[in-house]
Every structure is written in C-alpha cells, then in structure tokens.
C-alpha positions in Angstrom: 192.1 28.2 247.3 195.2 30.3 248.1 195.6 33.6 246.3 198.8 32.3 244.8 197.0 29.3 243.3 194.1 31.6 242.1 196.7 33.9 240.4 198.2 30.9 238.6 194.8 29.8 237.5 194.0 33.3 236.3 197.0 33.0 233.9 196.3 29.4 232.9 192.5 29.5 232.5 192.4 31.5 229.2 195.2 29.3 227.7 193.4 26.1 228.6 190.2 27.8 227.2 192.0 28.6 224.0 193.0 25.0 223.5 189.5 23.8 224.1 188.2 26.4 221.7 190.5 24.9 219.0 189.2 21.4 219.8 185.6 22.4 219.6 186.0 24.7 216.6 183.8 22.5 214.4 180.9 22.8 216.8 180.0 26.6 217.1 177.5 26.1 220.0 180.0 24.1 222.1 182.9 26.4 221.1 181.0 29.5 222.3 179.9 27.8 225.5 183.6 27.1 226.2 184.4 30.8 225.5 181.7 32.0 228.0 182.6 29.4 230.6 186.3 30.3 230.4 185.6 34.0 230.8 183.3 33.4 233.8 185.9 31.1 235.4 188.6 33.7 234.9 186.5 36.4 236.6 185.9 34.0 239.6 189.6 33.3 240.0 190.5 37.0 239.8 187.7 38.0 242.1 188.8 35.5 244.7 192.1 37.3 245.0 190.6 40.7 245.7 189.7 40.1 249.4 193.2 38.9 250.2 194.7 41.9 248.5 192.3 44.3 250.2 193.3 42.7 253.5 196.9 43.7 252.9 198.3 40.4 251.5 200.7 40.6 248.5 200.9 37.0 247.1 203.9 36.3 245.0 204.6 33.5 242.5 207.9 33.0 240.6 207.2 31.0 237.5 210.8 31.0 236.1 214.1 32.2 237.6 216.6 33.1 234.9 219.3 34.2 237.4 219.4 35.3 241.0 217.0 38.3 241.4 215.7 38.1 237.8 212.9 35.9 236.6 209.3 35.8 235.4 207.3 36.5 238.6 203.9 37.7 239.5 202.4 39.5 242.5 198.9 40.8 243.3 198.8 44.4 244.5 195.7 46.7 244.6 196.0 48.4 241.3 197.0 45.3 239.3 194.3 43.2 240.9 191.7 45.9 240.1 192.9 46.0 236.5 192.7 42.2 236.3 189.1 42.3 237.7 188.0 44.9 235.2 189.6 43.1 232.3 188.2 39.7 233.2 184.8 41.1 233.8 184.8 42.9 230.4 185.7 39.6 228.7 182.4 38.2 229.8 180.6 41.1 228.2 182.7 41.2 225.0 182.2 37.4 224.6 178.5 37.8 224.6 178.7 40.7 222.2 181.2 38.9 219.9 179.0 35.8 219.7 176.0 37.7 218.5 178.1 39.9 216.1 180.0 37.0 214.6 176.9 34.9 214.0 174.8 37.7 212.7 177.4 38.8 210.2 178.6 35.3 209.2 182.2 36.2 210.0 185.0 33.9 208.7 187.7 32.5 211.0 185.5 32.7 214.1 187.5 30.0 215.9 190.8 31.9 215.4 189.1 35.1 216.7 188.1 33.4 220.0 191.4 31.7 220.4 193.4 34.9 219.9 191.1 36.7 222.3 191.6 34.1 225.0 195.4 34.2 224.5 195.3 38.0 224.7 193.5 37.7 228.1 196.3 35.5 229.4 198.7 38.2 228.4 196.5 40.9 230.0 196.5 38.9 233.3 200.3 38.6 233.0 200.6 42.4 232.7 198.2 43.0 235.6 200.1 40.7 237.9 203.6 41.4 236.7 206.1 41.5 239.6 208.9 43.1 237.6 209.6 44.9 234.4 210.9 41.7 232.6 207.6 39.9 233.2 205.7 43.1 232.1 207.8 43.3 228.9 207.3 39.6 228.0 203.5 39.7 228.4 203.2 43.1 226.8 204.9 41.7 223.7 202.7 38.7 223.9 199.6 40.9 223.9 200.9 42.7 220.8 201.4 39.4 218.9 198.1 37.8 220.1 196.0 40.9 219.0 197.6 41.1 215.6 195.1 38.4 214.1 192.3 40.4 215.7 193.4 43.6 213.8 193.6 41.7 210.5 190.5 39.5 211.2 188.5 40.7 208.2 191.3 39.7 205.8 190.9 42.7 203.5 193.9 44.4 202.0 193.3 47.4 204.3 193.1 45.2 207.4 196.3 43.4 206.5 198.1 46.7 205.8 196.8 48.1 209.1 198.0 45.0 210.9 201.5 45.4 209.5 201.6 49.0 210.6 200.3 48.0 214.1 202.8 45.2 214.5 205.7 47.2 213.1 205.2 50.2 215.3 204.4 48.4 218.5 207.2 45.8 218.3 209.6 48.5 216.9 209.0 50.9 219.8 209.2 48.2 222.4 212.5 46.7 221.1 214.1 50.1 220.3 213.0 52.0 223.4 211.4 50.0 226.1 213.9 47.1 226.1 216.8 49.6 226.1 215.3 51.3 229.1 214.8 48.0 230.9 218.4 46.9 230.3 219.6 50.4 231.4 217.5 50.1 234.6 218.8 46.6 235.3 222.4 47.7 234.9 221.8 50.7 237.1 219.7 49.3 239.9 220.6 45.6 239.8 216.9 44.6 239.9 213.7 45.0 237.9 211.3 44.4 240.7 208.4 46.7 241.3 208.7 48.2 244.8 207.2 51.1 246.7 209.2 54.2 246.0 210.8 52.8 242.8 214.1 51.1 242.2 216.0 54.1 240.8 215.7 56.4 243.7 219.1 57.7 244.7 220.7 55.9 241.8 220.2 58.2 238.9 219.8 62.0 238.6 220.1 64.8 236.1 219.6 64.2 232.4 219.6 60.4 232.8 216.2 60.6 234.5 214.7 62.5 231.6 216.3 60.1 229.0 214.9 57.0 230.8 211.5 58.6 231.1 211.4 59.4 227.4 212.5 55.8 226.6 209.7 54.3 228.7 207.0 56.7 227.5 207.7 56.1 223.8 208.6 52.4 224.4 204.9 51.7 225.2 203.7 52.0 221.6 200.1 51.1 222.6 199.8 54.6 224.2 199.9 55.9 220.6 201.9 59.0 221.3 203.0 61.1 218.3 204.8 60.2 216.1 204.0 56.5 216.8 200.2 56.8 216.6 199.7 55.7 212.9 198.4 52.3 214.0 195.2 53.9 215.2 192.2 53.9 212.8 
C-alpha cells in the first residue's frame, strides 16, 4: 500500500467505523468489537506511513481544490506522522478503558459516545496530516464540534452548561482570531501551505508580526490561555 493510500485510509477508517457503530448500536458486543477493530486498523494504517516518512518521503494528497493553490490537502511529515501514531495508538487504549467504564457504570448514550469519539479521531488525523492552514482550520473546527457531545455526555445541567461554554469559547476564538489570521496570511503570502522556513519570511515585519502571532495564539482556544480558559473543569 502506498503512503498516499494509507494516509487516505487513516482519514476514512474512523468515519467508516462510526457508521458501523451506528448500525451495530443495538448489539453492544458487536458495537464494541467494531470500535476496537477500527482503532487497531487506524493504528496499522498510520504505522505503515512511518517508514516512508523516516526514509525522507513526503506523500501529498489533495482531496479538494477550491482554487489554484488553495484546497484541502494532506501531507505526511515527521512531526505530524508521529502525532498521528501517538493519537491512533492511544485510541486503542482509551477504547478498552471506555468499554469497561461504560459497562460498569451503565452509562446512557454509549453508541453516541463511541460514534463521536471515532469522528473526533478522523478530525485528529486531519489535523496531524494537514498540508496547509485551511485544512488545519477545517479539521480543528470539526474536532471542536465532534467532542461537544463528549463534554455533555452525562446530560446533567452542569454538563450541558459546560458544553455551551466549551463550544462558545472554542468556536468564538477560532472564528474571531484564527480565521482572521489565516485570511490575513493568505492575503499577504498568497498561499497557506506549510513549508520549511514558513511562508511569511520576508513578507511581514514590525508590529504586523506581533499582531499575527497574538491572533494565532489566542485563536487556538483549546490551548486554554487566559482569559479563554473557562472551558476547563
């Protein structure tokens, strides 16, 4: 299997798994077998990319081209591939833990939990393999939306309130700061691709550098920097 194909399967496997989890939701044993099998398959797909990346290859896949030089694209580079491997490996462990925890506590909405977890892993893979800032932004927002049901899983008033704060802060900071920084970068550099040395070198200086840095830092609400840290427990 080529690294490009393995990268696409790394993105598709959790989504396919989520659909199968929905279909097997009335059969807990089968549903949880699907969850475990999907997590193991994802790890295998990601692991198969590591040797190629370590050998110096940088596989690239463009899923959708919106305009020349701008689209939803993926590439496997060392740090992103390592992040994907760690995340996919942890999914196996968290799946085993979740199955025991959910069953022991008789949790409600278990199928929804496993589905959202699988979708969140697709978004995580999209972030790990993002080839440009547009792709990173799309999957970053997808991760926020897919983890909202996990935050509110218990269904208590406190959980629902926490979920609203979580969603409001993360979407608010992304749209107000990160998206603005991305549009500013696109207008300045004419590209959003991740390249060695960056795409703003020689194009911006002075106060603009500081402003863009602040927008990117606070636009990533999951970093929980003050004063946008209230979503944390």
